PDB file of N, CA, C and O in Angstrom, chain B, residues numbered from 101:
ATOM      1  N   UNK B 101     132.254  57.384  85.345  1.00  0.00           N
ATOM      2  CA  UNK B 101     132.519  57.402  86.755  1.00  0.00           C
ATOM      3  C   UNK B 101     131.468  56.604  87.538  1.00  0.00           C
ATOM      4  O   UNK B 101     131.785  56.006  88.566  1.00  0.00           O
ATOM      5  N   UNK B 102     130.209  56.594  87.051  1.00  0.00           N
ATOM      6  CA  UNK B 102     129.150  55.900  87.779  1.00  0.00           C
ATOM      7  C   UNK B 102     129.347  54.392  87.760  1.00  0.00           C
ATOM      8  O   UNK B 102     128.952  53.714  88.709  1.00  0.00           O
ATOM      9  N   UNK B 103     129.936  53.857  86.723  1.00  0.00           N
ATOM     10  CA  UNK B 103     130.142  52.416  86.632  1.00  0.00           C
ATOM     11  C   UNK B 103     131.450  51.987  87.287  1.00  0.00           C
ATOM     12  O   UNK B 103     131.661  50.798  87.523  1.00  0.00           O
ATOM     13  N   UNK B 104     132.293  52.901  87.571  1.00  0.00           N
ATOM     14  CA  UNK B 104     133.596  52.572  88.138  1.00  0.00           C
ATOM     15  C   UNK B 104     133.600  52.690  89.645  1.00  0.00           C
ATOM     16  O   UNK B 104     132.595  52.430  90.306  1.00  0.00           O
ATOM     17  N   UNK B 105     134.707  53.073  90.167  1.00  0.00           N
ATOM     18  CA  UNK B 105     134.843  53.180  91.623  1.00  0.00           C
ATOM     19  C   UNK B 105     134.854  54.634  92.063  1.00  0.00           C
ATOM     20  O   UNK B 105     135.408  54.957  93.114  1.00  0.00           O
ATOM     21  N   UNK B 106     134.244  55.524  91.267  1.00  0.00           N
ATOM     22  CA  UNK B 106     134.225  56.947  91.600  1.00  0.00           C
ATOM     23  C   UNK B 106     133.168  57.277  92.633  1.00  0.00           C
ATOM     24  O   UNK B 106     132.557  56.383  93.219  1.00  0.00           O
ATOM     25  N   UNK B 107     132.955  58.555  92.851  1.00  0.00           N
ATOM     26  CA  UNK B 107     132.027  59.035  93.882  1.00  0.00           C
ATOM     27  C   UNK B 107     130.587  58.621  93.622  1.00  0.00           C
ATOM     28  O   UNK B 107     129.825  58.466  94.576  1.00  0.00           O
ATOM     29  N   UNK B 108     130.182  58.436  92.369  1.00  0.00           N
ATOM     30  CA  UNK B 108     128.790  58.125  92.052  1.00  0.00           C
ATOM     31  C   UNK B 108     128.459  56.637  92.139  1.00  0.00           C
ATOM     32  O   UNK B 108     127.320  56.256  91.867  1.00  0.00           O
ATOM     33  N   UNK B 109     129.382  55.812  92.495  1.00  0.00           N
ATOM     34  CA  UNK B 109     129.141  54.372  92.528  1.00  0.00           C
ATOM     35  C   UNK B 109     128.623  53.880  93.867  1.00  0.00           C
ATOM     36  O   UNK B 109     128.407  52.679  94.024  1.00  0.00           O
ATOM     37  N   UNK B 110     128.417  54.752  94.830  1.00  0.00           N
ATOM     38  CA  UNK B 110     127.937  54.333  96.138  1.00  0.00           C
ATOM     39  C   UNK B 110     126.425  54.117  96.116  1.00  0.00           C
ATOM     40  O   UNK B 110     125.682  54.859  95.473  1.00  0.00           O
ATOM     41  N   UNK B 111     125.994  53.092  96.829  1.00  0.00           N
ATOM     42  CA  UNK B 111     124.567  52.822  96.946  1.00  0.00           C
ATOM     43  C   UNK B 111     123.950  53.907  97.821  1.00  0.00           C
ATOM     44  O   UNK B 111     124.476  54.234  98.884  1.00  0.00           O
ATOM     45  N   UNK B 112     122.828  54.462  97.362  1.00  0.00           N
ATOM     46  CA  UNK B 112     122.154  55.498  98.137  1.00  0.00           C
ATOM     47  C   UNK B 112     120.646  55.285  98.048  1.00  0.00           C
ATOM     48  O   UNK B 112     120.156  54.642  97.119  1.00  0.00           O
ATOM     49  N   UNK B 113     119.921  55.823  99.012  1.00  0.00           N
ATOM     50  CA  UNK B 113     118.468  55.664  99.058  1.00  0.00           C
ATOM     51  C   UNK B 113     117.763  57.018  99.106  1.00  0.00           C
ATOM     52  O   UNK B 113     116.634  57.105  99.587  1.00  0.00           O
ATOM     53  N   UNK B 114     118.397  58.048  98.627  1.00  0.00           N
ATOM     54  CA  UNK B 114     117.838  59.396  98.710  1.00  0.00           C
ATOM     55  C   UNK B 114     116.477  59.499  98.021  1.00  0.00           C
ATOM     56  O   UNK B 114     115.576  60.146  98.555  1.00  0.00           O
ATOM     57  N   UNK B 115     116.305  58.892  96.875  1.00  0.00           N
ATOM     58  CA  UNK B 115     115.065  59.010  96.117  1.00  0.00           C
ATOM     59  C   UNK B 115     114.154  57.788  96.271  1.00  0.00           C
ATOM     60  O   UNK B 115     113.156  57.671  95.560  1.00  0.00           O
ATOM     61  N   UNK B 116     114.478  56.902  97.168  1.00  0.00           N
ATOM     62  CA  UNK B 116     113.667  55.716  97.419  1.00  0.00           C
ATOM     63  C   UNK B 116     112.465  56.106  98.274  1.00  0.00           C
ATOM     64  O   UNK B 116     112.611  56.788  99.288  1.00  0.00           O
ATOM     65  N   UNK B 117     111.273  55.671  97.858  1.00  0.00           N
ATOM     66  CA  UNK B 117     110.057  55.988  98.594  1.00  0.00           C
ATOM     67  C   UNK B 117     109.347  54.702  99.010  1.00  0.00           C
ATOM     68  O   UNK B 117     109.424  53.682  98.326  1.00  0.00           O
ATOM     69  N   UNK B 118     108.666  54.773 100.129  1.00  0.00           N
ATOM     70  CA  UNK B 118     107.858  53.659 100.609  1.00  0.00           C
ATOM     71  C   UNK B 118     106.529  53.700  99.865  1.00  0.00           C
ATOM     72  O   UNK B 118     105.786  54.671 100.006  1.00  0.00           O
ATOM     73  N   UNK B 119     106.208  52.678  99.081  1.00  0.00           N
ATOM     74  CA  UNK B 119     104.992  52.654  98.263  1.00  0.00           C
ATOM     75  C   UNK B 119     103.827  51.958  98.957  1.00  0.00           C
ATOM     76  O   UNK B 119     102.832  51.644  98.304  1.00  0.00           O
ATOM     77  N   UNK B 120     103.921  51.711 100.253  1.00  0.00           N
ATOM     78  CA  UNK B 120     102.811  51.103 100.976  1.00  0.00           C
ATOM     79  C   UNK B 120     101.656  52.098 101.050  1.00  0.00           C
ATOM     80  O   UNK B 120     101.877  53.299 101.203  1.00  0.00           O
ATOM     81  N   UNK B 121     100.424  51.598 100.941  1.00  0.00           N
ATOM     82  CA  UNK B 121      99.262  52.474 100.994  1.00  0.00           C
ATOM     83  C   UNK B 121      98.031  51.699 101.413  1.00  0.00           C
ATOM     84  O   UNK B 121      98.000  50.470 101.359  1.00  0.00           O
ATOM     85  N   UNK B 122      97.026  52.434 101.827  1.00  0.00           N
ATOM     86  CA  UNK B 122      95.708  51.880 102.082  1.00  0.00           C
ATOM     87  C   UNK B 122      94.720  52.848 101.424  1.00  0.00           C
ATOM     88  O   UNK B 122      94.874  54.065 101.526  1.00  0.00           O
ATOM     89  N   UNK B 123      93.711  52.302 100.754  1.00  0.00           N
ATOM     90  CA  UNK B 123      92.763  53.133 100.004  1.00  0.00           C
ATOM     91  C   UNK B 123      91.351  52.607 100.218  1.00  0.00           C
ATOM     92  O   UNK B 123      91.112  51.399 100.200  1.00  0.00           O
ATOM     93  N   UNK B 124      90.430  53.526 100.418  1.00  0.00           N
ATOM     94  CA  UNK B 124      89.010  53.191 100.451  1.00  0.00           C
ATOM     95  C   UNK B 124      88.448  53.561  99.087  1.00  0.00           C
ATOM     96  O   UNK B 124      88.263  54.739  98.781  1.00  0.00           O
ATOM     97  N   UNK B 125      88.178  52.548  98.268  1.00  0.00           N
ATOM     98  CA  UNK B 125      87.760  52.790  96.886  1.00  0.00           C
ATOM     99  C   UNK B 125      86.265  53.050  96.756  1.00  0.00           C
ATOM    100  O   UNK B 125      85.868  53.991  96.068  1.00  0.00           O
ATOM    101  N   UNK B 126      85.435  52.250  97.392  1.00  0.00           N
ATOM    102  CA  UNK B 126      83.981  52.387  97.240  1.00  0.00           C
ATOM    103  C   UNK B 126      83.309  52.275  98.599  1.00  0.00           C
ATOM    104  O   UNK B 126      83.674  51.445  99.431  1.00  0.00           O
ATOM    105  N   UNK B 127      82.316  53.134  98.800  1.00  0.00           N
ATOM    106  CA  UNK B 127      81.520  53.073 100.017  1.00  0.00           C
ATOM    107  C   UNK B 127      80.109  53.526  99.679  1.00  0.00           C
ATOM    108  O   UNK B 127      79.915  54.579  99.072  1.00  0.00           O
ATOM    109  N   UNK B 128      79.135  52.733 100.072  1.00  0.00           N
ATOM    110  CA  UNK B 128      77.732  53.104  99.914  1.00  0.00           C
ATOM    111  C   UNK B 128      77.026  52.848 101.238  1.00  0.00           C
ATOM    112  O   UNK B 128      77.101  51.756 101.800  1.00  0.00           O
ATOM    113  N   UNK B 129      76.348  53.867 101.717  1.00  0.00           N
ATOM    114  CA  UNK B 129      75.616  53.777 102.976  1.00  0.00           C
ATOM    115  C   UNK B 129      74.203  54.294 102.725  1.00  0.00           C
ATOM    116  O   UNK B 129      74.012  55.348 102.119  1.00  0.00           O
ATOM    117  N   UNK B 130      73.227  53.543 103.196  1.00  0.00           N
ATOM    118  CA  UNK B 130      71.846  53.969 103.018  1.00  0.00           C
ATOM    119  C   UNK B 130      71.030  53.703 104.262  1.00  0.00           C
ATOM    120  O   UNK B 130      71.364  52.845 105.079  1.00  0.00           O
ATOM    121  N   UNK B 131      69.957  54.456 104.386  1.00  0.00           N
ATOM    122  CA  UNK B 131      69.056  54.274 105.524  1.00  0.00           C
ATOM    123  C   UNK B 131      67.623  54.452 105.048  1.00  0.00           C
ATOM    124  O   UNK B 131      67.286  55.464 104.434  1.00  0.00           O
ATOM    125  N   UNK B 132      66.791  53.475 105.331  1.00  0.00           N
ATOM    126  CA  UNK B 132      65.364  53.563 105.017  1.00  0.00           C
ATOM    127  C   UNK B 132      64.599  53.890 106.288  1.00  0.00           C
ATOM    128  O   UNK B 132      64.789  53.254 107.325  1.00  0.00           O
ATOM    129  N   UNK B 133      63.744  54.875 106.195  1.00  0.00           N
ATOM    130  CA  UNK B 133      62.936  55.241 107.356  1.00  0.00           C
ATOM    131  C   UNK B 133      61.940  54.131 107.665  1.00  0.00           C
ATOM    132  O   UNK B 133      61.450  53.475 106.745  1.00  0.00           O
ATOM    133  N   UNK B 134      61.633  53.910 108.929  1.00  0.00           N
ATOM    134  CA  UNK B 134      60.628  52.902 109.285  1.00  0.00           C
ATOM    135  C   UNK B 134      59.262  53.261 108.691  1.00  0.00           C
ATOM    136  O   UNK B 134      58.935  54.437 108.525  1.00  0.00           O
ATOM    137  N   UNK B 135      58.484  52.248 108.379  1.00  0.00           N
ATOM    138  CA  UNK B 135      57.189  52.479 107.730  1.00  0.00           C
ATOM    139  C   UNK B 135      56.201  53.209 108.623  1.00  0.00           C
ATOM    140  O   UNK B 135      55.266  53.829 108.116  1.00  0.00           O
ATOM    141  N   UNK B 136      56.378  53.156 109.923  1.00  0.00           N
ATOM    142  CA  UNK B 136      55.453  53.893 110.794  1.00  0.00           C
ATOM    143  C   UNK B 136      55.594  55.402 110.598  1.00  0.00           C
ATOM    144  O   UNK B 136      54.652  56.147 110.865  1.00  0.00           O
ATOM    145  N   UNK B 137      56.768  55.865 110.131  1.00  0.00           N
ATOM    146  CA  UNK B 137      56.952  57.289 109.809  1.00  0.00           C
ATOM    147  C   UNK B 137      56.500  57.604 108.391  1.00  0.00           C
ATOM    148  O   UNK B 137      55.906  58.655 108.149  1.00  0.00           O
ATOM    149  N   UNK B 138      56.774  56.708 107.456  1.00  0.00           N
ATOM    150  CA  UNK B 138      56.444  56.991 106.055  1.00  0.00           C
ATOM    151  C   UNK B 138      54.950  56.932 105.788  1.00  0.00           C
ATOM    152  O   UNK B 138      54.464  57.614 104.887  1.00  0.00           O
ATOM    153  N   UNK B 139      54.219  56.145 106.537  1.00  0.00           N
ATOM    154  CA  UNK B 139      52.767  56.045 106.332  1.00  0.00           C
ATOM    155  C   UNK B 139      52.057  57.353 106.669  1.00  0.00           C
ATOM    156  O   UNK B 139      50.981  57.631 106.141  1.00  0.00           O
ATOM    157  N   UNK B 140      52.651  58.148 107.538  1.00  0.00           N
ATOM    158  CA  UNK B 140      52.069  59.451 107.887  1.00  0.00           C
ATOM    159  C   UNK B 140      52.013  60.373 106.668  1.00  0.00           C
ATOM    160  O   UNK B 140      51.162  61.259 106.593  1.00  0.00           O
ATOM    161  N   UNK B 141      52.923  60.160 105.716  1.00  0.00           N
ATOM    162  CA  UNK B 141      52.994  60.985 104.512  1.00  0.00           C
ATOM    163  C   UNK B 141      52.420  60.256 103.288  1.00  0.00           C
ATOM    164  O   UNK B 141      52.605  60.711 102.159  1.00  0.00           O
ATOM    165  N   UNK B 142      51.738  59.148 103.499  1.00  0.00           N
ATOM    166  CA  UNK B 142      51.173  58.320 102.420  1.00  0.00           C
ATOM    167  C   UNK B 142      52.243  57.877 101.432  1.00  0.00           C
ATOM    168  O   UNK B 142      52.035  57.879 100.218  1.00  0.00           O
ATOM    169  N   UNK B 143      53.392  57.499 101.981  1.00  0.00           N
ATOM    170  CA  UNK B 143      54.539  57.052 101.178  1.00  0.00           C
ATOM    171  C   UNK B 143      54.910  55.658 101.645  1.00  0.00           C
ATOM    172  O   UNK B 143      54.906  55.373 102.843  1.00  0.00           O
ATOM    173  N   UNK B 144      55.238  54.775 100.678  1.00  0.00           N
ATOM    174  CA  UNK B 144      55.605  53.403 101.036  1.00  0.00           C
ATOM    175  C   UNK B 144      57.014  53.314 101.627  1.00  0.00           C
ATOM    176  O   UNK B 144      57.237  52.600 102.605  1.00  0.00           O
ATOM    177  N   UNK B 145      57.967  54.047 101.027  1.00  0.00           N
ATOM    178  CA  UNK B 145      59.358  53.938 101.478  1.00  0.00           C
ATOM    179  C   UNK B 145      60.090  55.249 101.205  1.00  0.00           C
ATOM    180  O   UNK B 145      59.899  55.876 100.162  1.00  0.00           O
ATOM    181  N   UNK B 146      60.927  55.653 102.153  1.00  0.00           N
ATOM    182  CA  UNK B 146      61.838  56.792 101.983  1.00  0.00           C
ATOM    183  C   UNK B 146      63.229  56.314 102.369  1.00  0.00           C
ATOM    184  O   UNK B 146      63.444  55.807 103.470  1.00  0.00           O
ATOM    185  N   UNK B 147      64.158  56.482 101.458  1.00  0.00           N
ATOM    186  CA  UNK B 147      65.527  56.004 101.684  1.00  0.00           C
ATOM    187  C   UNK B 147      66.518  57.113 101.370  1.00  0.00           C
ATOM    188  O   UNK B 147      66.467  57.717 100.299  1.00  0.00           O
ATOM    189  N   UNK B 148      67.426  57.378 102.316  1.00  0.00           N
ATOM    190  CA  UNK B 148      68.532  58.311 102.126  1.00  0.00           C
ATOM    191  C   UNK B 148      69.781  57.490 101.839  1.00  0.00           C
ATOM    192  O   UNK B 148      69.950  56.403 102.392  1.00  0.00           O
ATOM    193  N   UNK B 149      70.660  58.001 100.975  1.00  0.00           N
ATOM    194  CA  UNK B 149      71.879  57.251 100.696  1.00  0.00           C
ATOM    195  C   UNK B 149      73.047  58.192 100.405  1.00  0.00           C
ATOM    196  O   UNK B 149      72.871  59.341 100.002  1.00  0.00           O
ATOM    197  N   UNK B 150      74.226  57.661 100.622  1.00  0.00           N
ATOM    198  CA  UNK B 150      75.481  58.324 100.284  1.00  0.00           C
ATOM    199  C   UNK B 150      76.367  57.291  99.606  1.00  0.00           C
ATOM    200  O   UNK B 150      76.433  56.141 100.040  1.00  0.00           O
ATOM    201  N   UNK B 151      77.049  57.702  98.540  1.00  0.00           N
ATOM    202  CA  UNK B 151      77.968  56.818  97.832  1.00  0.00           C
ATOM    203  C   UNK B 151      79.219  57.606  97.480  1.00  0.00           C
ATOM    204  O   UNK B 151      79.145  58.778  97.111  1.00  0.00           O
ATOM    205  N   UNK B 152      80.356  56.957  97.596  1.00  0.00           N
ATOM    206  CA  UNK B 152      81.610  57.618  97.256  1.00  0.00           C
ATOM    207  C   UNK B 152      82.586  56.650  96.622  1.00  0.00           C
ATOM    208  O   UNK B 152      82.592  55.458  96.930  1.00  0.00           O
ATOM    209  N   UNK B 153      83.417  57.180  95.725  1.00  0.00           N
ATOM    210  CA  UNK B 153      84.467  56.392  95.083  1.00  0.00           C
ATOM    211  C   UNK B 153      85.799  57.102  95.293  1.00  0.00           C
ATOM    212  O   UNK B 153      85.888  58.327  95.204  1.00  0.00           O
ATOM    213  N   UNK B 154      86.823  56.316  95.571  1.00  0.00           N
ATOM    214  CA  UNK B 154      88.169  56.832  95.843  1.00  0.00           C
ATOM    215  C   UNK B 154      88.118  57.893  96.941  1.00  0.00           C
ATOM    216  O   UNK B 154      88.609  59.009  96.776  1.00  0.00           O
ATOM    217  N   UNK B 155      87.523  57.521  98.040  1.00  0.00           N
ATOM    218  CA  UNK B 155      87.253  58.462  99.114  1.00  0.00           C
ATOM    219  C   UNK B 155      88.548  58.962  99.766  1.00  0.00           C
ATOM    220  O   UNK B 155      88.697  60.162  99.996  1.00  0.00           O
ATOM    221  N   UNK B 156      89.459  58.077 100.057  1.00  0.00           N
ATOM    222  CA  UNK B 156      90.739  58.527 100.608  1.00  0.00           C
ATOM    223  C   UNK B 156      91.790  57.449 100.419  1.00  0.00           C
ATOM    224  O   UNK B 156      91.478  56.284 100.172  1.00  0.00           O
ATOM    225  N   UNK B 157      93.043  57.866 100.540  1.00  0.00           N
ATOM    226  CA  UNK B 157      94.145  56.926 100.616  1.00  0.00           C
ATOM    227  C   UNK B 157      95.177  57.480 101.577  1.00  0.00           C
ATOM    228  O   UNK B 157      95.378  58.691 101.671  1.00  0.00           O
ATOM    229  N   UNK B 158      95.817  56.589 102.277  1.00  0.00           N
ATOM    230  CA  UNK B 158      96.899  56.948 103.184  1.00  0.00           C
ATOM    231  C   UNK B 158      98.184  56.370 102.614  1.00  0.00           C
ATOM    232  O   UNK B 158      98.307  55.158 102.434  1.00  0.00           O
ATOM    233  N   UNK B 159      99.138  57.246 102.332  1.00  0.00           N
ATOM    234  CA  UNK B 159     100.407  56.812 101.779  1.00  0.00           C
ATOM    235  C   UNK B 159     101.472  57.844 102.111  1.00  0.00           C
ATOM    236  O   UNK B 159     101.160  59.004 102.381  1.00  0.00           O
ATOM    237  N   UNK B 160     102.722  57.423 102.090  1.00  0.00           N
ATOM    238  CA  UNK B 160     103.833  58.339 102.311  1.00  0.00           C
ATOM    239  C   UNK B 160     104.442  58.812 100.989  1.00  0.00           C
ATOM    240  O   UNK B 160     105.432  59.544 100.981  1.00  0.00           O
ATOM    241  N   UNK B 161     103.845  58.388  99.875  1.00  0.00           N
ATOM    242  CA  UNK B 161     104.334  58.826  98.571  1.00  0.00           C
ATOM    243  C   UNK B 161     104.042  60.309  98.356  1.00  0.00           C
ATOM    244  O   UNK B 161     103.201  60.895  99.036  1.00  0.00           O
ATOM    245  N   UNK B 162     104.747  60.897  97.407  1.00  0.00           N
ATOM    246  CA  UNK B 162     104.456  62.275  97.011  1.00  0.00           C
ATOM    247  C   UNK B 162     103.021  62.363  96.518  1.00  0.00           C
ATOM    248  O   UNK B 162     102.473  61.370  96.039  1.00  0.00           O
ATOM    249  N   UNK B 163     102.406  63.531  96.626  1.00  0.00           N
ATOM    250  CA  UNK B 163     101.005  63.696  96.235  1.00  0.00           C
ATOM    251  C   UNK B 163     100.777  63.469  94.747  1.00  0.00           C
ATOM    252  O   UNK B 163      99.658  63.137  94.355  1.00  0.00           O
ATOM    253  N   UNK B 164     101.779  63.634  93.915  1.00  0.00           N
ATOM    254  CA  UNK B 164     101.617  63.472  92.470  1.00  0.00           C
ATOM    255  C   UNK B 164     101.527  62.019  92.033  1.00  0.00           C
ATOM    256  O   UNK B 164     101.184  61.748  90.882  1.00  0.00           O
ATOM    257  N   UNK B 165     101.822  61.088  92.910  1.00  0.00           N
ATOM    258  CA  UNK B 165     101.854  59.676  92.545  1.00  0.00           C
ATOM    259  C   UNK B 165     100.605  58.951  93.010  1.00  0.00           C
ATOM    260  O   UNK B 165     100.138  59.146  94.132  1.00  0.00           O
ATOM    261  N   UNK B 166     100.069  58.113  92.134  1.00  0.00           N
ATOM    262  CA  UNK B 166      99.019  57.169  92.501  1.00  0.00           C
ATOM    263  C   UNK B 166      99.744  55.887  92.887  1.00  0.00           C
ATOM    264  O   UNK B 166     100.490  55.354  92.065  1.00  0.00           O
ATOM    265  N   UNK B 167      99.563  55.369  94.094  1.00  0.00           N
ATOM    266  CA  UNK B 167     100.322  54.194  94.524  1.00  0.00           C
ATOM    267  C   UNK B 167     100.070  52.940  93.691  1.00  0.00           C
ATOM    268  O   UNK B 167     100.889  52.022  93.711  1.00  0.00           O
ATOM    269  N   UNK B 168      98.961  52.880  92.963  1.00  0.00           N
ATOM    270  CA  UNK B 168      98.696  51.720  92.124  1.00  0.00           C
ATOM    271  C   UNK B 168      99.385  51.820  90.772  1.00  0.00           C
ATOM    272  O   UNK B 168      99.577  50.803  90.104  1.00  0.00           O
ATOM    273  N   UNK B 169      99.755  53.011  90.361  1.00  0.00           N
ATOM    274  CA  UNK B 169     100.350  53.202  89.040  1.00  0.00           C
ATOM    275  C   UNK B 169     101.838  53.494  89.143  1.00  0.00           C
ATOM    276  O   UNK B 169     102.624  52.993  88.339  1.00  0.00           O
ATOM    277  N   UNK B 170     102.238  54.304  90.130  1.00  0.00           N
ATOM    278  CA  UNK B 170     103.637  54.689  90.352  1.00  0.00           C
ATOM    279  C   UNK B 170     104.290  55.269  89.097  1.00  0.00           C
ATOM    280  O   UNK B 170     105.394  54.877  88.716  1.00  0.00           O
ATOM    281  N   UNK B 171     103.603  56.187  88.479  1.00  0.00           N
ATOM    282  CA  UNK B 171     104.137  56.874  87.314  1.00  0.00           C
ATOM    283  C   UNK B 171     103.812  58.352  87.455  1.00  0.00           C
ATOM    284  O   UNK B 171     102.689  58.706  87.812  1.00  0.00           O
ATOM    285  N   UNK B 172     104.758  59.201  87.186  1.00  0.00           N
ATOM    286  CA  UNK B 172     104.544  60.627  87.383  1.00  0.00           C
ATOM    287  C   UNK B 172     103.743  61.263  86.257  1.00  0.00           C
ATOM    288  O   UNK B 172     103.297  62.401  86.401  1.00  0.00           O
ATOM    289  N   UNK B 173     103.544  60.567  85.139  1.00  0.00           N
ATOM    290  CA  UNK B 173     102.799  61.160  84.026  1.00  0.00           C
ATOM    291  C   UNK B 173     101.305  60.861  84.068  1.00  0.00           C
ATOM    292  O   UNK B 173     100.585  61.238  83.143  1.00  0.00           O
ATOM    293  N   UNK B 174     100.823  60.200  85.101  1.00  0.00           N
ATOM    294  CA  UNK B 174      99.402  59.895  85.260  1.00  0.00           C
ATOM    295  C   UNK B 174      98.757  60.941  86.169  1.00  0.00           C
ATOM    296  O   UNK B 174      99.396  61.480  87.072  1.00  0.00           O
ATOM    297  N   UNK B 175      97.479  61.214  85.908  1.00  0.00           N
ATOM    298  CA  UNK B 175      96.751  62.154  86.744  1.00  0.00           C
ATOM    299  C   UNK B 175      96.283  61.451  88.012  1.00  0.00           C
ATOM    300  O   UNK B 175      96.039  60.244  87.988  1.00  0.00           O
ATOM    301  N   UNK B 176      96.156  62.175  89.111  1.00  0.00           N
ATOM    302  CA  UNK B 176      95.639  61.550  90.335  1.00  0.00           C
ATOM    303  C   UNK B 176      94.209  61.066  90.128  1.00  0.00           C
ATOM    304  O   UNK B 176      93.479  61.607  89.297  1.00  0.00           O
ATOM    305  N   UNK B 177      93.818  60.061  90.873  1.00  0.00           N
ATOM    306  CA  UNK B 177      92.469  59.515  90.748  1.00  0.00           C
ATOM    307  C   UNK B 177      91.456  60.544  91.228  1.00  0.00           C
ATOM    308  O   UNK B 177      91.677  61.225  92.229  1.00  0.00           O
ATOM    309  N   UNK B 178      90.345  60.653  90.510  1.00  0.00           N
ATOM    310  CA  UNK B 178      89.296  61.585  90.896  1.00  0.00           C
ATOM    311  C   UNK B 178      88.467  61.005  92.022  1.00  0.00           C
ATOM    312  O   UNK B 178      88.264  59.794  92.110  1.00  0.00           O
ATOM    313  N   UNK B 179      88.001  61.876  92.865  1.00  0.00           N
ATOM    314  CA  UNK B 179      87.100  61.479  93.934  1.00  0.00           C
ATOM    315  C   UNK B 179      85.675  61.837  93.503  1.00  0.00           C
ATOM    316  O   UNK B 179      85.423  62.915  92.966  1.00  0.00           O
ATOM    317  N   UNK B 180      84.755  60.908  93.753  1.00  0.00           N
ATOM    318  CA  UNK B 180      83.363  61.103  93.374  1.00  0.00           C
ATOM    319  C   UNK B 180      82.475  60.860  94.581  1.00  0.00           C
ATOM    320  O   UNK B 180      82.582  59.826  95.241  1.00  0.00           O
ATOM    321  N   UNK B 181      81.600  61.810  94.869  1.00  0.00           N
ATOM    322  CA  UNK B 181      80.649  61.689  95.968  1.00  0.00           C
ATOM    323  C   UNK B 181      79.249  61.912  95.426  1.00  0.00           C
ATOM    324  O   UNK B 181      79.038  62.778  94.577  1.00  0.00           O
ATOM    325  N   UNK B 182      78.307  61.147  95.903  1.00  0.00           N
ATOM    326  CA  UNK B 182      76.912  61.375  95.536  1.00  0.00           C
ATOM    327  C   UNK B 182      76.034  61.046  96.741  1.00  0.00           C
ATOM    328  O   UNK B 182      76.356  60.183  97.558  1.00  0.00           O
ATOM    329  N   UNK B 183      74.942  61.746  96.820  1.00  0.00           N
ATOM    330  CA  UNK B 183      73.975  61.484  97.874  1.00  0.00           C
ATOM    331  C   UNK B 183      72.595  61.711  97.286  1.00  0.00           C
ATOM    332  O   UNK B 183      72.438  62.421  96.293  1.00  0.00           O
ATOM    333  N   UNK B 184      71.600  61.104  97.906  1.00  0.00           N
ATOM    334  CA  UNK B 184      70.280  61.250  97.342  1.00  0.00           C
ATOM    335  C   UNK B 184      69.179  60.751  98.240  1.00  0.00           C
ATOM    336  O   UNK B 184      69.385  60.349  99.385  1.00  0.00           O
ATOM    337  N   UNK B 185      68.015  60.798  97.669  1.00  0.00           N
ATOM    338  CA  UNK B 185      66.805  60.425  98.360  1.00  0.00           C
ATOM    339  C   UNK B 185      65.931  59.633  97.403  1.00  0.00           C
ATOM    340  O   UNK B 185      65.627  60.115  96.312  1.00  0.00           O
ATOM    341  N   UNK B 186      65.521  58.431  97.784  1.00  0.00           N
ATOM    342  CA  UNK B 186      64.593  57.617  97.005  1.00  0.00           C
ATOM    343  C   UNK B 186      63.253  57.588  97.721  1.00  0.00           C
ATOM    344  O   UNK B 186      63.173  57.280  98.910  1.00  0.00           O
ATOM    345  N   UNK B 187      62.212  57.911  96.983  1.00  0.00           N
ATOM    346  CA  UNK B 187      60.854  57.891  97.556  1.00  0.00           C
ATOM    347  C   UNK B 187      60.000  56.957  96.705  1.00  0.00           C
ATOM    348  O   UNK B 187      59.910  57.113  95.487  1.00  0.00           O
ATOM    349  N   UNK B 188      59.380  55.994  97.360  1.00  0.00           N
ATOM    350  CA  UNK B 188      58.464  55.064  96.689  1.00  0.00           C
ATOM    351  C   UNK B 188      57.052  55.390  97.167  1.00  0.00           C
ATOM    352  O   UNK B 188      56.743  55.322  98.357  1.00  0.00           O
ATOM    353  N   UNK B 189      56.217  55.741  96.214  1.00  0.00           N
ATOM    354  CA  UNK B 189      54.827  56.107  96.564  1.00  0.00           C
ATOM    355  C   UNK B 189      53.935  54.898  96.685  1.00  0.00           C
ATOM    356  O   UNK B 189      52.745  55.035  96.971  1.00  0.00           O
TER     357      UNK B 189
END
């Protein structure tokens, strides 16, 4: 019936999804304190930083789908965040 002129031969878009997306994959932000502050502590440099991978994506796809893979048997991408402090004496 699907190949003929029966009820199932009509074009439909019920399961069609928009695969457009935007993703922030990598971000690293750091800040070094000015030396006029670090010298008070007998330190050459103090740096704070934040780093993240796969921070977010905006898409209209179902949550189970990764827009880059478009396969339901793949696991969603993991999000990784790290932050820290570097001190140079």
